[in-house]
C-alpha positions in Angstrom: 94.8 119.6 99.7 96.9 122.9 99.8 97.8 122.7 103.2 99.4 119.3 102.9 103.0 118.9 102.9 103.8 116.7 99.5 107.0 114.4 99.2 108.2 111.6 97.3 108.2 108.2 98.7 109.1 104.6 97.6 105.7 102.5 98.0 107.4 100.1 100.2 107.9 102.9 102.7 104.2 103.5 102.6 102.5 100.2 102.1 102.7 96.7 103.1 103.4 95.2 99.9 102.3 91.4 99.1 102.1 89.3 96.1 99.6 86.5 94.7 100.2 83.0 94.3 100.2 80.5 91.4 97.4 78.1 91.3 96.9 75.8 88.5 93.5 75.8 86.7 92.7 72.2 88.2 92.4 73.8 91.8 90.1 76.5 90.6 86.5 75.3 91.1 83.4 77.6 90.9 82.8 79.7 94.0 82.1 82.8 95.7 85.7 84.5 96.1 86.8 86.7 93.6 90.5 85.8 92.0 92.3 88.9 90.9 94.3 88.5 87.8 96.7 90.9 85.9 94.0 92.0 83.9 93.0 95.4 83.2 89.4 95.4 82.9 86.5 94.1 85.4 88.9 95.6 88.4 91.1 92.5 87.2 88.5 89.8 88.3 89.2 86.6 86.3 86.5 84.9 87.9 84.6 83.8 91.4 86.5 80.6 92.9 86.3 78.0 95.9 90.0 78.9 97.4 89.6 79.1 101.1 90.6 75.6 101.4 93.7 76.0 99.2 96.6 76.2 101.1 99.0 77.9 98.3 96.3 80.6 97.6 96.8 84.2 99.0 94.0 86.1 100.2 93.5 89.5 101.0 90.7 91.8 101.8 90.5 95.6 101.9 93.5 96.2 99.8 94.7 97.9 96.5 96.2 95.7 93.7 98.8 96.7 91.1 99.5 94.2 88.4 102.9 93.6 87.2 102.1 95.6 83.9 100.8 98.5 86.4 100.9 101.3 83.4 97.9 99.7 81.5 95.6 100.5 84.0 95.9 97.8 86.4 95.5 99.4 89.5 92.0 98.8 91.5 91.0 99.1 94.9 88.8 95.8 96.6 87.0 96.5 99.7 86.1 92.6 99.9 88.3 89.5 100.2 89.5 88.2 97.3 92.2 85.4 96.2 95.3 87.0 94.1 97.3 85.8 91.2 100.9 85.4 91.1 101.5 88.3 88.4 99.8 90.7 90.9 101.1 93.1 93.4 99.0 94.0 96.8 99.0 97.2 99.0 97.9 97.8 102.5 98.4 100.7 104.8 100.3 99.4 108.1 97.5 99.6 111.1 95.1 101.6 109.0 92.0 100.5 107.0 91.2 101.9 103.5 87.7 103.4 102.9 86.2 103.7 99.5 87.3 107.6 99.4 90.8 106.8 100.7 91.2 103.6 98.5 89.9 105.4 95.6 92.3 108.2 96.0 95.3 106.4 96.3 94.4 104.4 93.2 94.1 107.7 91.2 97.3 108.8 92.5 99.1 105.7 91.7 97.6 105.5 88.2 98.7 109.0 87.4 102.1 108.4 88.7 103.0 105.0 86.8 102.0 106.9 83.7 105.7 107.8 83.5 106.5 104.4 82.9 104.5 103.8 79.7 
């Protein structure tokens, strides 16, 4: 890592930034798709629901989440498809796929850099 040139960047310059959607509890029925919330534990997983046929649900696969309260540890890598709550941002690298190593590295770097806002 010593031969790497480091610099400061805005997240929007490096990542495609997305956001989740608001679904009512009535729309959420038990299923197999993880629903990612602004929780700081359990990778932000609220539960598993059947959201594929809900047109307002937003689904992402192989991405990083940063909840709106990102300083409390709510930054996670998700290699699987998931439905995202409204108070959560998603990050993907344009034209690239995360691996477990790159996803974990970026999550670690984001957690460290966002501690300045605590």
